[in-house]
N, C-alpha and C positions, 0 to 999 in steps of 0.2 A: 355608579354615581355619575350624574350629568353635571358638567360645568357650563354655566351660561355666562359668557363674557358680557360686559357692559361697554358699549362703544364710546370712545372718547375722540374728540376732534382737536386738532391743534389750534392755537390762538392766532396764527398768522392770517393776514388778509389775502384774499386771492383776487382782488380787484372787482370791477363792476361786472365783468362778464366771466363766467366760468362756473364750475360746479365741483362738488366733492362727493365721492362715492365711498360709503362706509358699508362693509359687509361683515356680518357676524354669523357664527354657527356654533351650536352647542357641541361640546366634546364629551364623549362617553369614556369614562375611566373605569377599568375593572381592577379591583384590589384583591390581592392574595391575603386571605385570613387564615388563622390557625384553625384546625379541625376539619371535619368532613362537611363538604357542601352537599346537602341532600336536596334534590328537586323532586318533590312528590306532592300529590294532591288527590283529593277524593271528592266526588259529587255526593253531597248529602241528600239532596232531594230535587225533584223537578215538579213544579205544580203550576196550575192555571192561575193567572192573575186577573186583572181588570180588562173589561172591554173598552177599547179606545177607538171610537168610530166603527169602522168595519174590520178592525184588527183585534186579535186577542193577545194579551201580554202573557208570556210564559216566563216564569221565574226559575232560575237555576241557582241553587245554593252550593257553592264550591268552597272547600277548606284547603288551605295550603298546609300540608302536614310535614313539609320539609323544613330546612334550616336557612333557606335563602329566599329573598323576594323574587317572585316569578311574574312574568308577563303572560297573562292567559286570555283566551278568547273562546267563545262558545259557537259550535256548529250544531244545528239540530235538523235532523232529517225526519220528516213526518210521513207516515204511511196510513192508509185506511185499513179497515178491518179485514180486507181481503189481501193485504200485503202490497197493494199498488202504491207507488210513490206519489205523494201529493205535493210536497213543497220542501225546500231547504232554506233555512233562515240562519242569520249570523248576528252575533253581538259584536260590539267594539272590544278592543283589547284593553285590559286594565291590569295594573300592578296589584299583586296580592302579597302581603307581608306574611312571614311565618306565623302559623297558628291563627291567622285571620280568616274569617268567613265572609266571602264576597257574594252578593246577589247580582247575577248577570240577568238582564232583561232583554228578551227578544220579542219582536212583534210579528205575529202570524196573521197574514191576510186570510180572512175566512169567507169572503164573498163567494157565493156559488157552491159552498160546501154543505153537505147534509149534516144534520145533527147526529151525534153518536160518539162512539169511542174511536180514538186515533192513537196509533203507536208512535211514540216520539223517541228516537234514538239520539241521545245527546253525547257530544264529544267536547270535552274541555281540553284544548290544545295549549300546552305551555312550553312549546318549542322543543325542549329536550325529551318530553314524554307527553302522554295524554291520559285522561281519565274518561271512562265511558259508562253510560247507564241507559237502560231501556225503561221507559215509563209509558203510562197510558193517560191521555188527556181526554176528558169527556167534553165534547162541544155541545153546549146547551144554548137555548135562546137567550140573547142578551137580556138582562134585567130591564124592567120598564124605566128605571132611572137613567140607564145608559141611553135608551131610545129617546127619552124626554130631553136629555141634555143635547143629543144630536139634533133633534127637531128644534130646540131652542136656539142652538147655534145657527141652524139654517134660517130661522125666522129673524134673526138679528140683522142680517144683511139687507133684506128687502125693506124692513122697517127703517133702517138707517138711511137707505137711499131715498125713501119717500120723505123723510124729515129734511134731508138736504135739499131735495127738489122744492119742498114747501118754503124753506128759508130763502132759497135763491129767487123763487117767484115773488116773495114779499119784497125783497131788495129791488128787483127789477120794477115792480109795480110802483114803489115809492119814488124811484128815479123818473118815471114817466109822469 
């Protein structure tokens, strides 16, 4: 359990010159509870998600099968079909309650990679132990909607700049 204090200042005046420093920090408290505290988890699945620009989202579904809340994070090592190391990606750490299924998302930069199958070795590290799973992710060409969205995003900036230049030109012309 985390305790987050709320800072309070005294009502006394300190004059015209001076300052007051207030510092707070959260305090973590561990409680002893009756029963066995089991810290376990299992990776249910690892699958390809959406294309986000030049990155591919990889979704890892992890279930806490223990009896305590755990802090977990994902590490994924990606290898090509010949077993050559390609990349290592990480997710942020998140708390997972007992029996909860959490989706961890990682972003894999895919620029310069050839299309085909890649072996993904996933590790969910929850400090006291870890869960592991090997999977295959097939890298395909991004769907046309993802490419269109990327091109549309790139086209917004030049169009916006042209509009701003046009408006500024009108304002300057009216002042002259």
